[in-house]
N, C-alpha and C positions, 0 to 999 in steps of 0.2 A: 748295446752289449759291449762289455770291456774286452779288449784284445788280451792275449796271453802276456804280451809285454807290459800292458797297463796293470794287469793283475800282479805280475812279478814285481813291478815297482811299488805298488801299494803294499803287498804282503811282505816284501823284503825291507821296505823303508829306504830303499836306495833309488835316488833320482836317476832317470835314464842317462843324463849327462855324466853323472858319476860312475854309473855302471859301465859305460862305454868310453870312459877316459883312457882305457887301455889302448884305444885306437889313436890317441894323440902322440904316442911314442912307440917305436918298434921295440917292444920289450924283449923280443928274441935277440935282436942285435945288441941290446943293452946288457942282457943277463946271460945269454948263451945257452946252448943245448944242455950242458952239464948241470946248470942250475935247475932246469925243468925236470931233468932226470932225478936230481937230488930231492927236489920238492915232492915229486910223485912217489918216490921211494919212501921218504919220510912219512908222507900222508898214509900210504897203504900199509906200512908197518904198524901205524896207529890203528887203522881200521881193522886189520886182521887180528889185532890184539885187544880190541875193544872188550870191555867187561860185560857189555849188554849183548846177550845172545840174540835177541830180536834183530839188532843192528848187524851183527856179524853174519847172521843167516841170509841177509840180502846178498852178500858176496860169496856165499858158500859154493856156488856152482862155477866160480871163476878162479882160475889160478892167479895167485898174487902177481907173478911176473908178467902175465898178460894184462892184468889190470893196470899195472905200473906203465907198461909200454903204451897201452891205449891212451892213458891219461897224458903222459908227457908228449906223445905225438900230437894229440889234440891241442894241448897248450901251445906247443911250438908253432903249429899251423895257425892257431887263432891269434897268437901274439906277434905275428909278422914274419915267421920263419917259413921254411919250405913246407909244402903240403904232405908231410910224412903220413899223417893219418889217412887222408883221402887216397893217397897212392896205394896204401895197404888195405884199407877197409872200405873205401868209397866215401860218399858224403857223410859228414858226421851225424846229421839227422838226430839231434839229441833226444827229442821227445820219443821218436820211434825206437831208438836204441835202448831207452830206459823204460819202454812200455811193459816189459815183463816184471818189473820191480815195483814194489810199493813205495812210490815217491811221495810220502806224506810230509806234512809240515814237521812232524817229530823227526823223521828220517833226515830231512833237509837240515834241521838245526844240529843234529848229531854229526852229519857230514861236515857242516861248517865248523863245528867245534874242533874236529880233527884237522881240518884245513887251516884254521887259524893257528893252531899249535904248530903245525908243520911250517907255516909261513914264518912264525916267530922264531923257530929254531933253525931255519935255513939262513945262515948268516951271510951268504953272498947275495941276498936280495936287500936292496936299500929300502929305507922306510917309505919313500914316495911310491915306489913300485909295489910294496906290500899293500899300501892303502888302495891303489888302483886294482890290484889283483883281488883283494878281499871284497871290494865293492862289486866287481864283475862276478866273482864266485857267488856272493850272496844273492845278487839279482838272478843269476842263472839257476841257482838251486830252486828259487821260488818260481821261475819260469817253468821248470820241470814239474813242480808241484801243481801249477795251474794246468799243465798238459796232462798230468795224471788225473786230476779232477775232471777234466773234459773227457778223458777216456772212460772214466767210470760213469759219467752222465750218458755217454753214447751207448754204453753197454745196456743201460736200462731203457733206452728208447727203442720201441718196436719199429721194425722196417715196414714201410708202407706196402711192400709187395708180399709180405708173409705175415699172417695174422699172429702166429705164435713164436716166430723167430726174432731174436734180438738183431739189431743192426750190425752189420760187419764193421769191424774196427780197422 
């Protein structure tokens, strides 16, 4: 059985070494906090203005300011900076935190579309860092898709202790 990481690599087309090349350089030290705030703001401005209602609806129950803060704090922490996200929200637990949302392949591609545009228009990110970030984002998006598909499979598997109840997720 394939692991979620293996599925993410297969589905994203990103080799794990490329996906985790972000760990070779402290991108937080290289780019700084304000760059991650700018990237996340740029990204979520695009998301909340998306012309596709189905995509915007995924974010409808979140305030844009909260989404921006959650994202940049996660990025800062993951890219070698202080654990801002964990200090405020606990462990990132990406699959669990995205469980309420439909993380489909279509949604992942739409998310990546906006992230690529945000990366391209955030001028204080050098081209090498953009490549590393995009590979990480692409792999992670499909890691979440794999987690969503696993969640959906578990919901249809009956619990061995209850004949008619689905398994707890």
